TIMAR-906753 format. One record per residue (C-alpha): residue number from 1; residue in one letter; x, y, z. Coordinates in nm, 3 decimals. Example, Ala and Ser with C-alpha at 12.3 -4.5 7.8 and 13.67 -1.06 7.14 Angstrom:
BEGIN
{r 1, 'A', {1.230, -0.450, 0.780}};
{r 2, 'S', {1.367, -0.106, 0.714}};
! end
This chain:
BEGIN
{r 1, 'X', {1.331, -2.611, -1.142}};
{r 2, 'X', {1.016, -2.544, -1.343}};
{r 3, 'X', {0.694, -2.513, -1.142}};
{r 4, 'X', {0.449, -2.799, -1.139}};
{r 5, 'X', {0.222, -2.885, -0.851}};
{r 6, 'X', {0.409, -3.214, -0.799}};
{r 7, 'X', {0.766, -3.079, -0.827}};
{r 8, 'X', {0.750, -2.798, -0.571}};
{r 9, 'X', {0.783, -2.906, -0.207}};
{r 10, 'X', {0.467, -2.841, 0.000}};
{r 11, 'X', {0.657, -2.600, 0.225}};
{r 12, 'X', {0.712, -2.376, -0.079}};
{r 13, 'X', {0.342, -2.329, -0.136}};
{r 14, 'X', {0.210, -2.298, 0.219}};
{r 15, 'X', {0.198, -1.918, 0.212}};
{r 16, 'X', {0.092, -1.873, -0.149}};
{r 17, 'X', {-0.284, -1.820, -0.172}};
{r 18, 'X', {-0.478, -2.096, -0.357}};
{r 19, 'X', {-0.613, -1.851, -0.617}};
{r 20, 'X', {-0.255, -1.747, -0.703}};
{r 21, 'X', {-0.149, -2.110, -0.739}};
{r 22, 'X', {-0.448, -2.168, -0.971}};
{r 23, 'X', {-0.337, -1.878, -1.194}};
{r 24, 'X', {0.025, -2.002, -1.189}};
{r 25, 'X', {-0.089, -2.337, -1.326}};
{r 26, 'X', {-0.267, -2.163, -1.618}};
{r 27, 'X', {0.028, -1.950, -1.726}};
{r 28, 'X', {0.189, -2.015, -2.064}};
{r 29, 'X', {0.488, -1.838, -2.221}};
{r 30, 'X', {0.380, -1.512, -2.383}};
{r 31, 'X', {0.077, -1.448, -2.161}};
{r 32, 'X', {0.063, -1.083, -2.063}};
{r 33, 'X', {0.050, -1.071, -1.684}};
{r 34, 'X', {0.018, -0.816, -1.404}};
{r 35, 'X', {0.179, -0.890, -1.068}};
{r 36, 'X', {0.080, -0.685, -0.764}};
{r 37, 'X', {0.259, -0.710, -0.431}};
{r 38, 'X', {0.239, -0.529, -0.099}};
{r 39, 'X', {0.569, -0.364, -0.010}};
{r 40, 'X', {0.643, -0.289, 0.353}};
{r 41, 'X', {0.925, -0.072, 0.485}};
{r 42, 'X', {0.902, 0.001, 0.855}};
{r 43, 'X', {0.545, 0.102, 0.931}};
{r 44, 'X', {0.464, 0.209, 0.572}};
{r 45, 'X', {0.302, -0.022, 0.317}};
{r 46, 'X', {0.204, 0.033, -0.047}};
{r 47, 'X', {0.112, -0.163, -0.358}};
{r 48, 'X', {0.372, -0.224, -0.630}};
{r 49, 'X', {0.250, -0.342, -0.971}};
{r 50, 'X', {0.446, -0.464, -1.273}};
{r 51, 'X', {0.332, -0.599, -1.611}};
{r 52, 'X', {0.506, -0.805, -1.875}};
{r 53, 'X', {0.507, -1.118, -2.090}};
{r 54, 'X', {0.532, -1.438, -1.886}};
{r 55, 'X', {0.845, -1.650, -1.949}};
{r 56, 'X', {0.867, -1.915, -1.675}};
{r 57, 'X', {0.816, -2.012, -1.311}};
{r 58, 'X', {1.107, -2.148, -1.111}};
{r 59, 'X', {1.188, -2.209, -0.747}};
{r 60, 'X', {1.444, -1.986, -0.578}};
{r 61, 'X', {1.646, -2.132, -0.292}};
{r 62, 'X', {1.693, -1.856, -0.035}};
{r 63, 'X', {2.033, -1.977, 0.081}};
{r 64, 'X', {1.918, -2.099, 0.422}};
{r 65, 'X', {2.114, -2.419, 0.471}};
{r 66, 'X', {2.072, -2.505, 0.837}};
{r 67, 'X', {1.894, -2.800, 0.994}};
{r 68, 'X', {1.543, -2.658, 1.040}};
{r 69, 'X', {1.186, -2.782, 1.052}};
{r 70, 'X', {1.038, -2.884, 0.711}};
{r 71, 'X', {0.764, -2.618, 0.736}};
{r 72, 'X', {1.018, -2.335, 0.701}};
{r 73, 'X', {0.997, -2.156, 0.366}};
{r 74, 'X', {1.343, -2.189, 0.216}};
{r 75, 'X', {1.234, -2.229, -0.146}};
{r 76, 'X', {1.027, -1.952, -0.305}};
{r 77, 'X', {0.828, -1.962, -0.632}};
{r 78, 'X', {0.962, -1.698, -0.870}};
{r 79, 'X', {0.784, -1.560, -1.179}};
{r 80, 'X', {1.008, -1.462, -1.473}};
{r 81, 'X', {0.875, -1.220, -1.734}};
{r 82, 'X', {0.979, -0.966, -1.996}};
{r 83, 'X', {0.874, -0.603, -1.945}};
{r 84, 'X', {0.738, -0.404, -2.240}};
{r 85, 'X', {1.076, -0.227, -2.277}};
{r 86, 'X', {1.248, -0.567, -2.326}};
{r 87, 'X', {1.396, -0.587, -1.976}};
{r 88, 'X', {1.408, -0.941, -1.833}};
{r 89, 'X', {1.271, -0.936, -1.480}};
{r 90, 'X', {1.165, -1.168, -1.198}};
{r 91, 'X', {0.943, -1.144, -0.890}};
{r 92, 'X', {0.958, -1.374, -0.587}};
{r 93, 'X', {0.605, -1.454, -0.469}};
{r 94, 'X', {0.481, -1.424, -0.112}};
{r 95, 'X', {0.150, -1.443, 0.074}};
{r 96, 'X', {0.051, -1.095, -0.051}};
{r 97, 'X', {0.120, -1.154, -0.421}};
{r 98, 'X', {-0.153, -1.131, -0.681}};
{r 99, 'X', {-0.116, -1.246, -1.043}};
{r 100, 'X', {-0.358, -1.156, -1.322}};
{r 101, 'X', {-0.354, -1.287, -1.679}};
{r 102, 'X', {-0.430, -0.991, -1.906}};
{r 103, 'X', {-0.425, -1.177, -2.243}};
! end
């Protein structure tokens, strides 16, 4: 499913910061982007950054298929892009994600 503000269920966006949603709505194929996320393993955290050419935004179903409350995040916005070396890659967004349009 391609991202539009009307096609993504509200529960998908509840943890994505408004400034990230605003950038997502401006993205067009070919835009050079930088995505920064906070990675946490145990008690350690660090920033991970990746750049590439934007391809698309889709929603990723996490596989949770039980009867739960509607506020649960079971669908996650995912950014698809091409790295400078030609590798096709994707990043699932969370509440710590930051997206910058470089060109």
